[in-house]
PALUM-649975 format. One record per residue: residue in one letter; x, y, z of N, C-alpha, C in turn. Coordinates in steps of 0.02 Angstrom, whole numbers, plus 50000, padded with zeros to 5 digits. Example, Ala and Ser with C-alpha at 12.3 -4.5 7.8 and 13.67 -1.06 7.14 Angstrom:
a506604971650390506154977550390506604983550390/s506424988850354506844994750357506455000250394/
% end
This chain:
m504124759243722504124752643764504684753443820/n505294755243807505844755243854505534760043905/t505214765143894505014769843939504494767543999/i503974763243958503594760244002503974753944049/w504364750944017504764746644055505254749644122/s505424755344109505874758544150505384762744214/i504844764844200504304766844246504114759644290/r503894755344250503724748944281504174746444338/t504814746144313505424744244356505474748744416/g505574755744398505594760244453505014760644513/i504494759544485503834758644544503954752844580/r504154745944554504214740444590504814741044624/d505514744244616505954743844655505774748344721/f505444753944704505144758144755504784754844805/l504354750944786503904746044831504234741044867/e504754737944835505174733944871505564736444922/v505774742744912506224745944962505764746645027/i505134749845012504644751845068504514744445103/y504464738945063504344732345094504924730145131/r505594730745118506064728945145506204733445205/t506124740445212506084743645263505564742545322/c505054740745292504564738345349504764731945387/q504974727045349505314721945375505774722145419/a506334727245409506844728345451506584732145518/w506134736145522505834738945576505514734545615/i505074729045600504754724445625505234719545662/g505884718345630506334715145656506794718545717/k506824725345705507204728345748506764731445816/y506074731145805505694734245855505134728545863/p505244724245905504814717445919504144719645940/f504084725945972503464727146005502934728645948/i503114730245880502534730645829502274723545815/k502634718245816502354712345810501884710245864/t502044713245928501674711345986501004714445986/a501114722445968500504726045965500054722045900/y500294721245852499834717845802499504711345832/t499894707945867499564700645887498954703345934/v499184707345996498594709746028497964712845989/f498144716945949497584720345910497174714845867/s497524710145849497184704045800496764699945847/w497104697945919496574694545953496024698045986/l496144705445998495544710446021495124710345968/s495304710045899494824710845847494464703845842/l494774698345851494314691945839493924692145904/i494034693445959493604693446022493044697746014/m493094702945981492644708145967492054705745918/f492404702345861492044699445806491644693845841/a491934688545882491474683345909490834686045943/l491004691545981490434694346024489934698245975/s490284700945920489704704145876489294697845850/l489504692045837489134686345805488504685945852/v488534686445918487914685345969487564691645968/f487844697245967487354702645991487214707445929/v487524705945867487434710945813487134706145747/k486524708045733486364704745673486704705445611/e486944710445595487344712345535487964707845536/s488294706545585488854703545592488754695345564/r488254693245587488024686145575487814686745499/t487514691745474487334691245399488044691945364/m488504695945390489144695745349489464688745349/m489454686045415489714679545411489474674245361/v488804674345362488474669345305488684671645237/q488724676845219489004678845149489654677245137/y490104678445202490774676845183490904669245181/l490504664545223490614657545215490414655045142/w489824657745109489704656545045490254658244992/s490454665245003490984666244964491664661844968/f491794659745026492384656245040492294649045008/y491664646445008491434639444980491604640944904/v491404645144871491504646344798492324646144782/l492584649544817493444649944809493734643644821/l493504640144869493734633744878493574628744825/q492994629444790492814624144737493354627744674/f493534633144658493964635144604494624631444627/w494744632944690495464630044712495544622844706/f494944619644718495004612244693495084609844628/l494764613444581494644612044506495314613544470/c495624620344500496244622044464496834617744488/r496914610544455497324606344480498164607544460/s498314612744405498934614144382499124620644423/k498744624144470499004630344498499854629044521/t500114634944530500854635544559500794640844608/m500244644644616500304649144667499994647844728/p500264648644791500024645944851499424649644877/w499084648444929498414650744949498464658344972/k499084660945008499044667545024498964672144977/p499434672244914499284677444860498584676644837/i498354671244829497514671144806497104675044854/v497244673944915496804678344965496934686244957/l497584687144942497714694544929497264696544873/f497104692944813496714694744757496014696044782/v495684691444823495084691844853495064699344890/l495544701444924495524706644956495564714144910/a495904712344851495924716844804495194718244766/g494834712144765494254712844727493854717744784/v493944717044841493554720144893493674727044911/f494314728144910494574735644922494804739544870/l494874736544807495154740044749494614740544694/v494464734344678493894734844613493194738144645/v492994736544697492284739244716492384748444719/p492834749944755492834757544766493114760744687/f493424757544647493584760544589493044759644533/t492634754244536492064753844502491474759544523/t491454759944581490874765044622491184771544588/l491744773244591492034780644588491944781244501/t492164776844463491994776944389491234778944380/v490704773944408490054774444376489824782144413/n490124784244476489764790444499490114797244458/a490764795044432491084800944390490744801744329/l490514796444296490084796944234489504799944250/h489114798944296488414802544325488554809544335/v489054811644358489204818344375489294822144307/l489634818944256489844821244202489164822844155/f488704816244151488204815444110487504816844138/s487554818144209486954817444254486564811044252/g485984811244280485664804644274485804801544344/k485364795744355485344793044417485684785944405/t485984782544468486154774944460485644770644447/s484974772344453484504768244442484214767944377/d484444773044335484334774044263484464766644220/l484064766244174484234758744134484924759944106/w485114765044069485824766044044486464765144095/s486234765644153486794764844206486784757544228/i486204755544237486134748544266486324744144221/a486164743744154486124739344098486704739344056/v487044745944044487484747244000488164749844041/i488244754544077488804757044102489094753344161/t488644750244203488834746144266489124739844222/p488844735544191489134729544168489784730244138/i489834735544096490534736744052491014737844110/f490994741544158491484743744199491644739344254/e491094735644276491214730544323491654724544294/e491504721644239491834717244204492594718344179/l492624725144169493314728444144493734728744205/w493534732844259493874733244322494054727744369/k493624722344356493804716044391494464713144367/l494644714644304495294712444266495884716644310/l495714721444330496234726344357496854723044401/p496644719444456497204715644489497624711144453/l497374707144388497654703144364498274708044321/g497964712644291498394717044254498944719844304/i498864722144354499374724344406499854718744411/f499624713144427500104707044448500574706244378/l500184705344326500684704244265501164709144246/l500994715144265501364721344249501974721044291/f501924720344351502464721144407502774714644439/s502464709744428502734702144463503364699644424/r503734697144446504364694444414504254687044393/r503644684644406503554676944399502934677344345/a502814683144321502134683444281502224679244216/s502854678844199502894674644134502804666644137/a502894665044203502944657844226502244656044247/l501744658644228501094655744273500854650744232/s500454645644259500084641544230499384643944207/l498934640944171498384643444143497954642344203/s497964637844256497584637744313497704643844356/d498284646444353498504652544402498044658344378/y498044659544305497624663844275496854664444303/t496644657344298495924656044316495794657544387/l496274656044434496194658244504496294664044521/i496734668644480496724674544501496044678944482/g495744677144422495214680544405494544676544450/a494544671544469493994668944519494014672144585/a494704673244613494764676844679494514683744673/t494694688044622494474694744610493764693844612/g493454689744572492674689644570492354687344637/v492704682944675492444681644739492374687444789/g492984692744783492964697044823492454703244812/f492354703544741491864708544719491124705844730/q491024699844707490354697344735490194697444815/l490734696744861490574696344923490384703144947/m490574708644919490444715444931489784717444906/e489614715044850489054716444812488534713044851/e488584706644858488004702644911487934705744968/l488454705845003488404708645071487974715745075/s488054720845031487744725545023486954724745020/r486864720644962486094718044961485924715845016/r486284710545065485904707145122485844712545169/w486244717645177486104722945227485624727645217/l485384729545150485044734945130484334732145124/s484184724645120483694721245093483184723045158/s482514725045146482004726745203481224724345168/g480854725245206480144722745198479904716345214/i479384715545197479014708245225479354703045184/l479474703745116479604697645063480384696845096/a480794700945108481504699145131481504695645191/k481054699145234481074695445306480764688045295/k480374686145260480034679645256480434674545212/f480604677945151480884673145098481484673445094/g481894679845106482594680945090482724687045055/y483344689245053483524696345034483454695544951/s483434690544917483424691544849482694689944817/f482334688444859481574686944828481194692844815/t480864692044752480434697244723479754694944705/m479364699344711478544697244701478394693044633/l478774695644573478594692244506479134687744485/g479754688244516480284683744496480374678444544/g480204679044605480404674344657481124674544672/e481374669244703482044668944716482534669944654/t482914675844660483334678244612484054676144600/i484354676044672484994673744681485114667044710/h485434662944685485374656344718486054653144753/w486004651444809486574649744843486414642444868/d486594637644822486494630744842487114626444855/f487104622844901487674620244940487864615144875/f487464610444851487644605644820487684607644732/s487844613944721487914616544654488614619044638/l488754618444588489404621344564489384628244554/f489824631944585489884639344585489244642544613/p489034641544667488414643944685488474651244674/g487844655444672487824662544674487474664844608/r487284662044564487064663344507486384667444507/f486234670844449485724675244446485184671744402/e484534669644428484064667644373483274667744428/e482894670444399482254670544420481944663644434/s481704662144483481424655044494480754653844474/l480364659744459479684658744432479764660244352/f479594655644306479624657044230480344659744215/p480914657544227481494659244212481584658544124/t481814664344100482024664144028482684665044010/l483034668044063483784669244051484124669444117/m484824669744120485194668544185485814671944167/t486244673544229486964674044216487364672544281/v487974669944263488254665744314488494671644361/g488804669544418489184674344469489754677144436/h489984682444480490604687544457491144682944455/p491204677044502491844673444503492014669944429/v491394666944397491464663044350491614667444281/h491364673344274491454677844229492214680544218/t492374682144277493114684244279493574679644278/a493384673344299493934668144290493914666244221/m493314665844177493484663544109493664669244074/i493714675344087494054680744047494834681144067/a494994678244130495684678244139495984671644109/l495624666444111495954660944083495984661144009/a495544665643975495554667543903496244671143891/c496454676443935496964679543928497584675243931/g497584671343981498144664843982498294662143928/i497714659643900497764655643839498034659043779/a497784666243770498044669743716498744672143722/y499044672543791499754674143795500044667843785/r499904662443802500194655143788500274654543717/l499854656043676499824655443613500084659743555/r500314665843589500524671143563501114670043501/t501564666043520502104664143484501984658443423/r501424654743437501314650543380500794652243331/l500274657543355499814659543310499954667643315/t499624669843266499704678143249499404681643314/k499514688243312499364692543363498504692743361/w498224689843321497474690243327497234686243381/v497624680943406497404677243454497164681643518/f497374687243527497074691543583496404692943570/l496124691843512495414693643505495014689243543/f495254683343561494874678243603494634679243668/p495144683643714494944685743772494414691943767/v494544697343714494084701443703493294699843686/i493304693043650492634690443639492324687443702/i492644685243743492394682243811492204687843842/l492654693343846492364699343886491684702243864/l491604702143806491024704543775490484700543783/w490584693343787490114688843804489814689343869/s490344690743924490164692243999489734697744007/i489974703243965489534710643969488924709643950/l488804705643891488124703643868487624699643907/d487984693943943487544691843987487344695744052/h487844699244076487694704644130487244710344112/a487254712244052486944718144031486104715444023/a486024708943989485424707943973485084704744041/y485314702344088484894700844152484794706944194/n485214712344181485114718144214484464722644176/g484474722044117483934725744090483404722144056/q483224716444098482594712044068482004717144057/h481754714643994481134717043964481164725243957/k481784726743962481884734843953482364736243894/l482934733443879483324734243818483024732343766/p483274735443701482994733743636483114726843618/g482624724043568482504717343554483184714043529/w483514718343489484154713643463484664712543515/v484684715643569485084713143634484884705843649/f484324704643663484044699243687484114693043630/r484074696043564484164690043507484844688243517/l485294693143517485994691443533486094686443579/h485874688943643485934684343701485624677743694/d485064676743658484834670343643485314666843600/w485754669943546486064665043512486694662543543/t486914665243610487464663443647487154660043701/g486574657143704486354653043762485954655543802/s485804662443805485434665343861485684664643933/g486424663943931486694663044000486844656644020/y486374651943989486494645444011487074641243985/k487424644543936487954641443903488604643043928/t488584647843970489234652143991489664647944045/q489344644344088489744640244135489984634144107/p489604630344065489854624844026490414625843972/t490424632543948490884633243905491584635643945/f491464638144014492074639044049492404632444080/l491864627644094492184620944114492524617044056/l492344617744001492674615643943493404618843934/m493404625343936493944629143927494504627343987/l494194626044049494634623944119494984616744100/a494614611644077494724605544058495344605844004/t495144609243954495754610743903496324612343924/s496294617643969496904620544002497244616244043/l496934611844083497254607344126497624602044090/f497304599644033497684594043987498314598343946/a498194605343936498874607843904499354608243952/d499144610844013499714612944067500074605544086/y499744599344095500044593144110500444591144055/w500154591444002500484589243939501204593343930/s501224600543948501924603643935502324600643994/l502064599144051502524597044103502804590644083/n502354586344052502644579444045503114579843974/k503204585943947503704586543892504434587543937/i504444589843984505094591944018505224586144076/r504814580544072504844576544140505444574244155/n505974572644111506674572444129507054577844167/r506744582844168507144588844200506804589744266/l506294586844278505924587444345505874581044387/p506004582544450505944577544507505464573244505/a505494566444497504794561444503504964557644561/l504394554944581504424550144641504374543444608/p504614538544643504404531944633503764528744608/n503774526144549503134523844528502684529144505/e503054534044463502524539144442502784540244359/p502504535844324502854535544263502514542844220/l501964545844246501744552544202501524556744251/f501494562944251501264568144292500564569444273/n500114567944314499394569344307499064571344368/p498554574544364498124576444424497854570944470/i497624565544440497274560244475497824557344524/n498424556444505498964552344556498984557944602/e499084564244599499174569744636498624570844693/l497984569944669497374570244718497464564944753/w497474558444720497534551244765497984551444823/n498624554244805499194554144858499054559344906/m498764565244886498584569944942497974568144976/a497534565844957496854563244997497064557545041/r497484553045021497794547345060498164549745123/s498594553845114498924556445160498524561845207/f498064564345187497594568045224497234563945280/c497014558045250496654554645284496944550545333/l497554547545323497994542545355498494545545393/d498904550645370499354553145407499504560345383/r499114565045419499124572645407499804575845416/g500274573145450500904575345451501294575045390/k501144570945342501494571045273500954574645222/f500394578345232499984581045189500234586645155/i500644591245203500914597345189501504595545142/y501914589845139502404589345103502214587545034/w501694583745029501274581944968501074587744937/l500774592644955500404597944942501014603544915/s501504604844959502094608844939502434606144874/f502544599544884503084595544824502584597044758/y501994594644751501694594744684501534602344657/r501414606644709501394613344677502034617044657/e502594615944697503214619044687503534615344623/r503484608344612503644604744554503414607544483/r502744609844492502334613344433502664619744424/e502784623044479503044629844473503784629944441/l504154625444463504884624444420504714622744345/g504304617844334504164616544268503984622044225/f503494625944256503334632444203503804637444209/h504214637244255504844641744252505284639944195/l505454633244194505884630744138505604631144077/l504864630744070504554631043993504454638143976/y504154642244013504064648543990504314654844029/g504784654144075505084659344125505554664244080/n505534670644093505944675444068506544676244106/e506894681644085507554683444132507384684544203/e506804688044217506614689644277506474683044319/a506114679244285505844672344314506404667944333/t506904668744299507494664244314507774665444367/d507734671044399507994673444465507724668344513/r507094667744508506744662544560506874655044545/k507084653444485507204645744468507644642544510/a508214644544532508594641944577508294640944656/v507984645544675507614644944743507054640044739/v506714639044679506074635044672506484627544675/q506954627244620507244621244617507604617644685/a507834621944729508104618444785507534616644829/r507004619844831506454619544880506074611344860/v506134611744792505804605844750506174599444761/k506944599644759507274594544776507204591644851/a507264597544893507194594344965506684590544979/l506064593444946505364591444954505344583544926/c505624582744866505684575944826506024571144878/q506674573544909506944568844940506514566345004/t506234571445039505864569745095505324565145077/l504924565945022504364562045005504594555144978/t505174554344946505434548544934505604543944983/v505884547645042506014543545105505354541245133/l504894545945139504214543845167503844538645122/t503954538245053503594534445020503994526545036/l504614526045040505014520345052504814517645119/i504654522145168504524520345231503784517445234/l503384520345205502714518945194502684511045160/l503044509645112503104503145080503374498145126/v503884498945161504164494145205503594492645261/t503354499145292502794498345349502284493445315/s501974495345251501484490745223501704483845217/l502314482145205502674474845188502494471945264/f502744475045317502744471345377501964471145407/a501544476445391500934476445413500614469745367/g500744469445315500424462745282500684457645303/i501314456745327501574450345358501174448745427/g501074454745464500834454745526500004451945516/a499724454645465499114452145451498984446745432/y499554442845394499444436045369499524431445431/t499934433945472500214429745533499694429245588/g499174434345586498674435345628498934440045692/g499464443245684499654447945740499294454745742/g499554458945778499324465545795498744465645837/e498574472145855498044474445895497514478445865/t496924477845879496354481845852496344489045873/a496354492745819496324500345836495774502745889/c496034506245922495554509845990495234515145975/f494654513945931494214519745922493914522545981/a493694518546024493334520746078493864524346129/c494474524346125494964526946168494894535546152/m494744536946092494584543146076494054547646117/f493544543846129492944546346169493244546546242/d493574541846273493894542546334494404548446337/s494814549646288495234555046297494814562546298/l494304562446258493914568146240493584569146320/q493304564346349493044566546419493524567846466/d494104563246465494814565846510494924574346499/w494894574946431495084582746419494544587146445/w493914585346433493374590246451493344590546538/d493534585146562493434584946647494034590246673/r494524590146625495144594546654494964602446651/l494484603946613494344610946604494004613346661/e494004620046681493704622946733492984624646702/w492554627446753491804627646737491734632646682/y492194639346690492124644946652492354642546572/e492884638346582493204636746500492684632246473/q492264628146507491644623646481491174627846458/g491104632746497490504638546478490754641946414/a491314644246408491634647446356491554644246303/l491694637246294491654632746237490884631846221/l490484631046259489814630246257489534638046229/l489644642846240489404649646208489664650146141/g490374647146124490654647446069490194643646011/a490034636646035489594632945996488994636245984/l488684639446037487984642946031488064648645965/a488534652845981488684657845940488684655945865/l489114650045846489294647245786488634644745766/s488234641045795487554637945763487064643145762/l487024648945792486594654745775486624657245700/l487184656945680487324657745604486884654345561/f486714649445583486294644545533485524643345551/v485354642745623484724641645642484564644645695/g484034644945725483634649645776484044646945836/f483694650645897483954650345959483914643645996/w483374640745988483234634246018483614628845983/p483604628945916484024623545886484774623945897/a484964631245898485654632045916485854629545992/l485414631346030485534628446106485524621446112/g485074617946069485164610946064485784606946038/i486114611145984486744609045958487224610046001/g487344615646036487834616046086487794612746142/m487204610946174487024606146234487314599446212/s487194596946146487324589546119488074589546121/a488364594846104489114594246084489514594646167/v489204598346191489414597946264489284590346304/g488744587746283488484580646319488894575846296/i489194575646221489624571346204490194571246235/a490494577146243491124578046270491114576246352/g490614577346379490524574846457490284567746462/s490154563546410489964557246412490454552346370/g491014554146370491424550346324491534543346345/h491644542646421491754536446438491174531546436/e490554534246437490004530646433489984527846349/i490054533046304490084530146226490514525946222/a491124526746241491684522146243491484516046260/g491124515146317490984508746340490504505046289/y489994508646266489574505746218489894503446150/i490414508046137490734504946074491154499446079/r491444498146145491754492246155491344485846167/d490794486946190490424481946215489584484246184/p489384483746127488724485346103488194481446128/k488354475846166487834471546198487544474746251/k487954480046286487514482046344486924486446324/l486784489146258486244491646241485614486346232/l485744480046231485264475446222484834474946288/t485084476646343484714474446407484154480846411/p483524479546431482994484246439483264490646479/e483514488846542483734495146583484224499146547/n484764497046514485214501246474484904504846418/m484454501546380484164504846326483684509946356/l483364509946413482964515246438483424521246478/s483984518646495484344524146531484774528846469/v484954525246413485154528746358484644533446328/a484084530246323483424534946284483314541146332/i483334540246401483184546046449483744550446437/g484384548546440484994553146431484944556146359/i484734553646316484724557446258484274562446258/a483644559446284483054565146284483264571646331/l483604569746383483804575046432484324579546400/s484754577146349485124581446321484844584946268/r484374583446245484064587746190483504592746212/i483234592246270482794596746285483104602446319/p482894608946318483224613346363483184612946440/f483714614746469483774613546537483944606446562/g483934601746508483984594346518484684593646563/k485224597146547485904595746580485684598346656/a485304603746658485204605646725484904600446772/l484324596646744483984592246772484414585846802/r484774584146751485364578446769485894580846816/w486054588846825486454590346877486104590046944/v485474591946946484994592547013484984585447029/g484834580046986484784573647012485444571247031/e486084571747004486624569347027486844572947101/k486734580047106486904582547173486364580347231/g485714578547218485214577547256485094570447283/r485434566147238485324558647260485614556447324/r486204558147348486504556147402486034559247469/y485704564847462485194567347508484604563047519/v484384561947457483834557447451483894549847483/r484514547947472484714541247506484744541647575/k485024548047608485134548247678484374548647707/l484014553447673483304554347693482934547347705/l483014542947652482724536147658482984532147709/d483664533247717483984529247765483654530147841/r483554537447858483324539347918482624537847925/l482104537547872481494535547876481394527147873/g482004524347864482054516747867481604513847806/s481534516847757481204514647701481594511747654/r482154511847654482684509347606482994503347636/k482974497747583483244491847612483954491347614/p484324488247656485064487947658485314484347597/d485944486247571486194483147520486344475747541/v486374471247498486474464247497487094462147482/d487534459547520488144456747499488074452147434/v488584453747391488654448747332488994443247349/p488644435647340489064430447369489684429247328/v490104427147366490694425947340490784418947316/k491164418447252491244411647221491614407147266/p491394400647286491914396747320492504394547279/k492964394847317493714394147302493744385947279/p494084382847227494194378147210494534373547274/p494274367047278494454362747344495334361547333/k495584362147392496254359847396496544353447372/n497054352247351497244345647323497314341247379/d496984335647372496944329447429497344324747413/g497834325847366498334320947354498134313847322/k497514314047301497214307647269497464307547194/s497604312147163497794311347095498534309847085/p498754306447030499384304247027499974309647029/d500504307347051501064312247067500814318147106/k500334318847150500244323747183500204321847260/h500394326147306500384324547371499834329547419/p499724327147465499134331347500499564337447526/d499174342747534499414349447569499704347747641/d500284351447655500604349947726500124352047778/p500154346947825499664349547871499914355947924/k499454359947943499614366247975499404365148049/k499784368848083499554368948157499034374348168/p498604372148221498114377048231498224384348232/d498834385648269498914392848262499194395648198/d499244392548141499574394948080499054400648054/d498454399448064497994403548031497854410448078/t498304411348124498264416748169498304423848130/s498814424048088498964429748053498324431748012/n498114427247981497574428747929496944430747969/k496784427248024496284430348072496364436948093/a496984438748106497074444548126496964450748078/d497204447548006497084452347952496374453747948/e495944448447952495254449747950494944453947997/g495254453948060494984458848106495284465348107/t495864466148082496124473548070495984476348012/g495774473047963495694475547892496204475947855/e496754472347877497424472847824497294467747773/l497764468947731497674463747664498414461347657/k498444455047630499174450947609499444454647554/t500024456147572500454458247511501054453147494/e501214453547431501824449147420502164453247366/e502834450047346503154453547281503154448447231/v502994451047171502954446847115503334451147062/i503444447246998503734451546948503224453646908/a503314459546877502904462646852502844460246770/p502374458646738502354456246666502594460546619/q502584468646621502724471846573503474474246580/s503744476046647504344479946662504814472446674/g504664467746705505054462146734505374462346792/k505184468246831505434470446895505054466646945/a505274468347005504904465847066504474471047095/i503914469447102503444474347128503004471747182/k502794476547234502294473647285501644474747263/v501274468847285500464467747254500134466147315/y499494467847318498924465347354498614458447317/t498654452647364498334446547321498004443247375/d497464439747352497064435547374497174427747367/g497704426547334497904420247309497534418747248/n497134423147204496874423247145497044429947114/t496824435347138496874442047098497484445347118/i497784449747081498374452647093498314459047081/i498474464147131498314472347125499024474947135/p499304478047097499864480747112499764486847162/v500094487547217500084492647267500184499247232/d500644500747188500774507747166500164510947134/k499694505147103499114508247063498704511247114/i498644509247169498114513447223498474517147260/e499024516347295499444521947325499724526647294/k500004527447233500314532347192499824533547133/y499654529847093499344531847035498584534847043/l498194531747097497654534147106497564540247149/r498224541747174498284546147222498654552347198/g498734553547134499124557947100499784559747123/k500184553247140500744553847149501404550947099/v501164552347039501614550046988502274554146987/n502834549146985503464552147004503624557346939/v503404562746932503524567946883503494574046905/n504094578946895504064585946915503674589046856/i503034591246871502634593146817502824601146804/q503114604846851503364611346830503914610946787/e504474606846793504984606446749504824603746679/l504234598346679504044595046630503624600046588/t503274603946607502884608646571503364613446539/k503864615546573504284620546555504734618846489/e504914612646495505344608846442504904608746373/l504264606246384503764604246339503724611246303/r503614616546341503354622946306503964625146272/d504594625146299505234628346265505324623546188/l505104616646193505274613146136504784614646084/k504194615946102503534618146055503714624846030/q504074629246078504134635946056504704635746001/l505254631246011505794630445964505574627645889/r505114624045898504844620445838504434625645798/q504114630245831503664635245801504084641045773/t504644642645807505044649245783505584647345745/q505994641045760506524639945735506544633145705/r506104630945657505954624245639506624621045610/k506964624145576507644620245546508074618945610/v508134622745661508644620645723508274615345747/f507614614945754507134609845783507314603045753/d507214603045684507254596645638507964594745639/a508444599045660509074596945645509244590945705/d508904590445760509034585345803508374581345800/p508434575145776507784570545778507504569245839/q508014568745904507704567845961507214572545992/n507174578645968506714584245991506054580745973/a505814578545915505114576745908504944570545959/e505444565945967505324560846008505304562446079/r505664567246106505694569946169504914574046181/i504704576846139504104580146132503554574946148/k503634569646123502984563846125503094560746196/r503764559946214503814556246281503574561646345/l503644568546328503494573846375502774573646373/e502424573746318501674573746321501384567846348/k501584562446341501404556446370501504556146454/m502084558846467502114560146544501574563946569/k501644570546534501044574146556500334572046554/h500204568046518499424564346504499374559846567/n499964556346584499914551646640499824555246714/f500114560746707500134565046769499364567946776/d499134571046721498424574146725497924568546743/r498054561846711497564557246728497564555346812/s498134555046832498274552646893498044557646943/d498154565046931497834570046974497064570246972/d496854568546907496114568846900495804563246936/m496074557946947495784551946983495794552847052/r496374556547076496414558347147495804564147166/q495574568347125495184573047139494474569047149/k494394564147100493754561047099493634555847160/l494204553947196494044550547240493964554447308/e494364560547304494264563247362493444568047355/s493264567547301492544571147294492024566347325/i492164560347331491694554647361491864552747433/g492324557547451492494555947527492944550447541/l493484548447494494004543647502494714547447499/s494824550547550495514553847562496154547847551/d496664552047549497264546547548497414544447617/t497054538447639497294536647706497454529847699/i497714525847738497894518647744497164515247736/e496794517247774496024513847776495704513447716/n495714519047682495374519747621495704516847568/n496274516147566496794513547500496664506447510/q496504504147575496364496147582495604494247558/s495254499847576494584497547559494494497847481/i494884502547446494884501547370495234494847345/a495784492247370496014486747365495524481247372/k495114480647434494654476047442494244475147392/h493924480547358493484482047312493794478647252/l494324479547226494674477847166494714470947167/l494934467447226495074460747232494344456347225/e493784459647255493144457147238493064457847171/v493234461347136493024462547064493494457247033/g494084455747043494534451046997494254444747019/k493754443047057493404436047065492944435247004/q492724440146983492264439946935492534439546865/v493224441046859493574441446798493774435146759/n493604434946691493874427846662494184431246596/p494484426346561494754428246501494354431846459/e493644429846450493274433246409493054441246423/n493194444546494492794450646500493444454846538/t493974454046509494644457546541494624465046527/l494204466046473494294473746456493684478846487/d493924484446521493424488346550492874484346588/f493054480946635492594477146684492224483446734/p491564484146720491214489046759491144486946840/s491244491846889490984490846955490834498046981/i490544497447050490404504347082490834503547139/l491184508447146491564511047203491024515547251/e490844513347317490594517147362491044521647408/g490834528247413491154532747455490674535147514/p491004538647565490534542447603490094547247576/n490304550547521489984556647500489714555447424/g489754549247406489454547147343489824541047315/r489734540247248490004533447220490274535347143/l490784531947127491084531347069491054524747027/k490874526046961491004519946919491724518046905/v491794511746904492604508546886492564505146841/l493084506846796493134502746730493914499546735/t493894494046758494604490346751494784485746702/t495404485446673495604481546618496134476846648/w496134470746633496484466446672496954461246619/k497384458446644497904453746598497824446746638/m497784441446607497844434746638498524432346642/v498864431846699499474429546705499544422446753/d499684418746716499614410446736498954409846771/g498484411446715497734410346745497424415546790/q497834420246820497644424146867497494431546839/p496984434746867496924441946838497334446546874/y497784450146831498154456046850497974462046829/l497864466746873497494473346856498084477646828/s497854479846755498224484246709498184490846713/t497474492746699497314499746696496714500746737/i496464506246761495854508046804495704514846776/k495024516046781494664521846759494134523346807/l494184529746827493564532446878493134536746845/i492544534646847492004539646802491514542646852/p491244548746862490784550146894490064547046866/t489634545946912489034542546897488494545446934/t487834544846902487144547446933486864541646954/i487104535346957486724528846967486534529147048/
% end
């Protein structure tokens, strides 16, 4: 025994020396990491291209997604796990690159020794099931032999290790079947369809652990997929190891029995109608494969209960959160799901805290001397996460209290769901044409994994249409009554139809580009009627002094109106200084006595003249994000860094919106001149005459230019009964 221990320790120490040497080289020669990054990106690009041009790549992607889905199901059900995601993925790779080649080598070696073919009955129904089920346990055995934390695993860890190895093995097995399948039946019905049995391998999205083997025509037996068999055997090994001190060593017969059961299921399915009758009678006694998965689920539920029962025994030695009287998976799932839906920034804290608290608990319960070396590190991480989550929980409680008070008193503002669509189109409009095209091709390539070309094209065009129509969607969300008018319902229906048919977007583009040429042609032919001015509402009569405590307006000299007449003749507007309602500072505004338009909204904000040094801002924002990514502890040491990033992103967003509106104005021929700015101001003053307290949000209007028109959405505030321009949005329109 000591010899085995010495050999095991020597191998592990040798491998650790190699690992530390590689890490030192990477730290000493940064170009290694750079070369690896370049290689990774090139590989990803080549893979994305292969999805479009290579059928086998799409086949591989489909099987990979199914296998990934099975692994996610196990990950969700194994609630007492202590292992993070990365080591579990390594076990998947072990199933692909270790178990599959080792099994193939073993079976071929036996055929070399005893002759025969791999298609023989004794090979398919006897040798293959035995060695496949045995060698799938090889990664678990290697991990238990060499890992320092092997003694402190939970029962869910055993289950996940077995399931991950089975997922990797089944991934390669099914991928080989998909690639090698041919013939009329495979092309028409799928790679696993047979003439007498129908569909034999079932990948159902709404089933638990898809990938079972069962004939769809007159089924008499079945077998679960490799992940379930291997997970059940691995879990039985964990249960036996956990109970070895309480029971006799005969308890290790339990995983042997489960292994034999899995081999029997596998052999009976592979040798249908060919093996001796006693094999199928024995298989009938065990449920013909239909009892395997329920038995595994019963074992998994029992193991979860045992794990949490053990953790609650040492509850006083583990950190607990406020209002957490008992450790249980239901509360953990609830807190993680709530944080994922409401505040994703806290989700990683909940996930890490619960996992590492369980890891600490099993170290305290079952860890040997080697596992004790990790206990201090895990305990420090759990303590830090517990403090963080405690503070976050208290903040949440206080916030909820004040939110409840605000709701009770009627305060607060409504959430702006429509603003997300506005932001989506703002982002989309900032992209160059080749960037938009690349996104469209990416959506098309991803859709081709699941549907044909024309449906995939429709999906891609729909996604692009939603991104490019965010303002219109936001407008309908804010005011659904717009859809009630016949003309709007018709336009929406036509827009939806154009976005669904091939080249519909091209038709809209042609209509947008050709509209103004058609208008010019109609003007020359004299067939288009001139636009009729909208009548202006009459102003309220001036005070005549007849009401109590009122005096008539002071009489004016005949020449007092000269300046106003001059303004009308020259096109100039009246400006005043008022106190801004938000900042409280004196600002210059356009006004007609009723509507108030800040001058800077037009001369600066609409013209891309926001007072921001975009080069320095971008550099500072990039440096802060790089610091957060590479030196998180240094970044978190100064709380102002996070706030500074938020302010910089807001400033950059304002600059981008301002520059975007400048480009839109110039696209319709309204360059930055005094005349054009005053023309825009006059338009907004006319709009303000139609604003009242009931329609201050996103009031629509059309701004005409020499080369086209823009849809304008303005938001107003009522200041002393007068509309005050708050925000403005410019939207290209085809109207």
